C-alpha positions in Angstrom: 113.4 102.7 113.4 110.3 102.0 111.1 107.8 105.1 110.8 104.2 103.9 110.8 100.9 105.7 110.6 97.5 104.6 112.1 96.1 103.3 108.9 96.1 100.5 106.6 97.9 98.5 105.7 99.5 98.4 109.1 96.4 98.8 111.1 92.8 97.8 110.4 90.2 99.7 112.6 86.6 99.8 112.9 84.0 100.8 115.6 81.3 98.5 117.1 77.6 99.6 117.1 78.2 100.8 120.8 80.7 103.4 119.6 83.7 101.5 121.0 87.0 101.4 118.8 88.8 98.4 117.8 92.2 98.1 116.1 94.2 95.3 114.6 97.8 95.1 113.6 97.8 93.5 110.1 101.6 93.1 109.6 104.8 92.1 111.4 106.7 95.2 112.4 110.3 95.9 113.5 111.1 96.0 117.2 111.5 99.7 117.2 108.8 102.0 115.6 107.8 105.7 115.5 104.0 106.4 115.1 103.4 109.6 113.1 100.2 110.5 114.7 97.9 113.1 113.5 95.3 114.3 116.1 91.8 114.3 114.6 89.5 114.6 117.6 89.3 112.9 120.7 88.3 109.4 119.4 91.6 109.3 117.5 93.4 109.2 121.0 91.6 106.1 121.7 92.7 104.7 118.4 96.2 105.6 119.3 95.8 103.8 122.7 94.6 100.7 120.9 97.3 100.8 118.4 100.1 101.0 121.1 98.5 98.2 122.8 98.6 96.2 119.5 102.3 97.1 118.9 103.1 95.9 122.5 101.3 92.6 122.1 102.9 92.3 118.6 106.4 92.3 120.1 107.5 95.8 119.5 110.0 96.7 122.1 110.3 100.5 121.5 107.7 102.8 120.5 108.1 106.6 119.8 105.3 109.1 119.2 105.6 112.1 116.6 102.6 114.3 117.4 103.1 117.7 115.7 99.9 119.1 117.3 99.3 118.1 121.0 95.7 118.6 122.1 95.2 120.8 125.1 98.7 122.3 124.9 97.4 125.8 124.8 95.1 125.2 127.8 97.9 125.5 130.5 95.6 126.6 133.2 92.2 126.5 134.5 90.5 129.9 134.6 87.9 129.2 137.1 87.1 126.7 139.9 85.5 123.8 138.3 87.2 124.1 134.8 89.1 121.0 133.6 92.8 121.4 132.8 93.0 120.3 129.3 96.8 120.0 129.1 96.9 117.6 132.1 93.9 115.6 131.1 95.5 114.8 127.6 
């Protein structure tokens, strides 16, 4: 299994003027990869989603995720009616 991170040289990422992320796979990878993902704000989740799509379109068959910090994990219940439930959202 090949371990990768969401950065160059494996991926190139940029943001359009409208604020949308774009990610491009820049090298051929093995059929089985593990993404070493470090959460750095909600926008990084969109980069992760784009990266997974790049990998699938690039022919990677098995994708694993190593995420030492899972956002929303400490919010395991909604305290009041109308509160979002972060753990479920993420």
